[in-house]
C-alpha positions in Angstrom: 22.5 -25.3 31.8 20.3 -21.9 31.4 22.5 -18.2 30.6 21.7 -14.9 32.2 18.7 -13.3 30.0 20.2 -10.8 28.2 17.7 -7.2 26.9 18.1 -4.7 24.3 18.2 -1.1 24.7 14.5 0.8 25.2 12.6 -0.3 22.1 9.1 0.8 20.8 7.6 -2.6 19.8 6.0 -2.8 16.6 3.5 -5.5 17.2 1.8 -3.8 20.5 3.4 -0.3 20.4 4.9 -0.7 23.8 8.4 1.2 25.2 10.3 -1.1 26.8 13.7 -3.3 26.8 13.1 -6.3 24.9 14.5 -9.8 25.7 17.1 -10.8 23.5 16.7 -14.5 22.2 19.2 -15.3 19.7 22.0 -13.7 18.1 23.4 -14.7 14.5 26.7 -13.1 13.5 28.5 -12.5 10.6 31.2 -10.8 11.8 34.5 -11.5 10.0 38.1 -11.2 10.6 39.8 -9.0 8.1 43.2 -8.7 7.2 45.3 -5.4 5.6 47.8 -7.3 3.9 50.5 -4.5 3.2 50.5 -4.0 6.7 49.5 -7.1 8.7 46.8 -5.0 10.7 43.7 -6.9 11.5 40.1 -5.9 12.1 36.9 -7.5 13.0 33.4 -6.4 11.2 30.2 -7.3 10.2 26.6 -7.4 10.3 24.9 -9.1 13.6 21.2 -10.5 13.7 19.1 -10.4 16.8 15.8 -11.9 17.5 14.0 -10.2 20.3 11.0 -10.6 22.4 8.5 -8.3 23.8 7.4 -9.1 27.5 4.4 -7.2 26.9 2.8 -8.7 23.8 5.6 -11.8 23.5 5.7 -10.4 20.0 9.3 -11.3 17.9 11.2 -8.7 16.2 14.3 -9.4 14.1 17.0 -6.3 14.9 20.3 -6.1 13.0 23.6 -3.7 13.9 27.0 -3.3 12.2 29.5 -4.4 14.3 33.4 -2.8 13.9 35.9 -3.4 16.7 36.9 0.2 16.2 33.8 2.0 17.0 32.0 2.6 20.6 29.6 -0.5 20.7 27.5 2.2 22.7 27.7 4.3 18.8 26.8 1.4 17.1 22.9 1.8 15.8 20.3 -0.7 15.6 17.8 -1.7 13.2 14.8 -3.1 13.7 14.3 -5.0 10.3 11.1 -7.2 11.3 8.2 -6.0 11.8 8.6 -3.1 8.8 7.0 0.3 9.6 4.0 -1.4 6.9 3.2 -3.6 10.5 3.4 -0.9 12.6 0.4 1.3 14.0 -1.2 3.2 11.1 -0.3 6.6 10.6 -2.7 9.3 11.1 -4.9 7.9 14.0 -6.1 10.4 16.2 -5.4 10.2 19.9 -8.4 8.0 21.3 -8.1 5.6 18.6 -4.1 5.5 18.4 -4.6 4.7 22.2 -7.4 1.6 21.8 -5.0 0.4 18.4 -2.1 0.3 20.9 -4.4 -1.7 23.7 -5.8 -4.2 21.5 -2.2 -4.9 19.9 -0.7 -5.9 23.4 -3.5 -8.7 23.6 -2.6 -9.8 19.9 -0.3 -12.8 20.7 -1.7 -13.7 24.3 -5.7 -13.5 23.4 -7.2 -13.7 20.0 -10.5 -13.7 21.2 -9.8 -10.3 23.1 -7.9 -9.3 20.1 -11.0 -9.6 18.1 -13.4 -8.0 20.5 -10.9 -5.0 20.6 -10.8 -4.4 17.4 -14.7 -4.5 17.2 -14.6 -2.0 19.8 -12.1 0.1 17.7 -14.0 -0.1 14.6 -17.0 1.5 16.6 -14.7 4.3 17.6 -14.2 5.0 14.3 -17.9 5.5 13.1 -17.8 7.6 16.2 -15.3 9.6 15.3 -16.7 10.2 11.7 -20.6 10.7 12.6 -21.7 7.0 12.2 -23.4 6.9 15.6 -27.0 5.2 15.1 -27.6 1.3 15.1 -25.1 -1.5 15.3 -21.7 -1.7 13.6 -22.9 -2.8 10.6 -25.5 0.0 10.6 -22.9 2.6 11.0 -20.4 1.2 8.8 -23.5 1.7 5.7 -23.7 5.1 6.8 -20.2 5.8 6.3 -20.1 4.5 2.9 -23.2 6.7 2.1 -21.5 9.4 3.6 -18.7 8.4 1.4 -16.0 8.0 3.8 -15.4 4.2 2.9 -16.1 2.4 -0.5 -19.2 0.0 -0.1 -16.5 -2.6 -0.4 -15.0 -1.8 3.1 -18.6 -2.5 4.0 -18.3 -6.4 4.0 -14.4 -6.1 5.3 -16.3 -4.2 8.4 -18.9 -7.0 8.6 -16.8 -9.9 8.4 -14.5 -8.2 11.1 -17.7 -7.9 13.2 -18.7 -11.7 12.6 -15.2 -12.7 13.9 -15.3 -10.5 16.8 -19.1 -11.8 17.8 -17.1 -15.5 17.6 -14.3 -13.9 20.1 -16.8 -12.6 22.2 -18.9 -15.3 22.6 -17.9 -18.6 24.3 -20.7 -20.8 22.5 -20.3 -20.1 18.9 -16.4 -20.8 19.2 -13.1 -19.3 19.8 -10.5 -17.2 17.7 -6.8 -18.7 17.4 -3.7 -17.5 16.1 -4.9 -18.3 12.5 -7.3 -15.8 12.7 -4.9 -13.1 13.9 -3.5 -12.0 10.5 -7.0 -12.0 9.0 -8.4 -9.5 12.0 -5.5 -7.4 11.5 -5.7 -7.3 7.9 -9.4 -6.3 8.1 -8.9 -3.4 10.6 -6.0 -2.1 9.0 -8.0 -2.1 5.3 -10.5 0.4 7.1 -7.9 2.4 9.0 -5.6 3.4 6.0 -8.3 3.9 4.0 -10.3 6.5 6.5 -6.9 8.0 8.0 -3.7 6.4 6.4 -4.7 7.9 3.0 -5.3 11.1 3.5 -2.1 11.5 5.8 0.0 10.4 3.1 -1.9 12.7 1.0 -1.4 15.4 2.9 2.2 14.6 3.5 3.4 14.6 0.0 1.6 18.0 -0.7 3.7 19.1 2.2 6.7 18.3 0.5 5.6 19.6 -3.1 4.9 22.9 -1.7 8.2 22.3 0.0 10.2 21.8 -3.9 8.2 24.2 -5.5 9.6 26.8 -3.3 12.9 25.7 -3.4 13.1 25.3 -7.3 11.0 29.1 -7.2 13.9 30.3 -4.9 16.6 28.8 -7.2 15.1 30.6 -10.2 15.1 33.9 -8.4 18.9 33.3 -7.1 20.2 32.3 -10.6 18.0 35.3 -12.5 19.9 37.6 -10.0 23.1 36.2 -10.3 22.8 36.5 -13.9 21.6 40.4 -13.9 24.6 41.2 -11.0 28.3 41.6 -12.8 30.7 39.2 -11.3 33.8 40.9 -9.9 36.2 39.6 -12.9 34.0 41.6 -15.5 33.8 44.5 -12.9 37.5 44.3 -13.1 37.8 43.6 -17.0 35.6 46.6 -17.8 37.6 49.1 -15.5 40.8 47.9 -17.0 39.3 48.6 -20.7 38.3 52.0 -19.9 41.5 52.9 -18.6 43.5 51.6 -21.3 40.9 53.6 -24.1 41.6 56.6 -21.9 45.4 56.6 -22.6 46.6 59.8 -25.2 48.1 57.1 -27.1 44.8 54.9 -27.9 43.0 57.7 -28.8 41.2 57.5 -31.8 42.9 59.5 -34.7 41.0 60.8 -37.6 42.3 59.9 -40.9 43.0 63.2 -43.1 42.7 63.9 -46.7 44.7 61.7 -49.1 47.9 63.4 -50.0 47.7 64.0 -53.5 51.2 62.9 -54.9 50.7 63.5 -58.7 51.1 67.1 -60.4 48.4 69.4 -61.4 46.8 68.3 -64.8 
């Protein structure tokens, strides 16, 4: 017996970057009925998990929202808990590289061979973007290392990716399968994150630190200004004291010479 297919709201797939409603494959509910004992009032609330499938790349995601029967369902926020942000598109990619990464991710679950070929192309574009344009991919990666764009160890990473790409591109060599996809992904990310993501994170950290220093400096200025400026209560107290001292009865009197009570010697 088939049931009607359900779809999520439009979401960005963390596997391929495609914006589309996801197919809801399964739901696991931890909603419970609760009761307010003194009044006998009952309600239902609890987390609900859904398994989503991307119609573009077939990648699977796990989503979570919190149900409460007193809340409007349209106002409930749904969070994707898998893949997490670490599995998303690397930060800091230039526009062209971002575009190529998304294109490769869309075939990741469909054709590992095509995925390997496109990741090899992506590395070539990285070399072009960083100024290493001569020779084959292995030689270009060495140029990047010589220019201190990447460490020497990442040259080996790129070479292994190139070898896997060669397998995916030529049928007589063999073929790539689902087992090679995570390896391809990790090899490519190692280079992208070193070249682009790490500098992006450093820039973000420096920007935030600058903001915090500015806020700290402004806070010190406010504290110093407040310390120099008399408060209203101090001004009132000072004025009252001045008025009190100005009263005739409170004028300071000089003590006269001590009266001699004895007779003349």
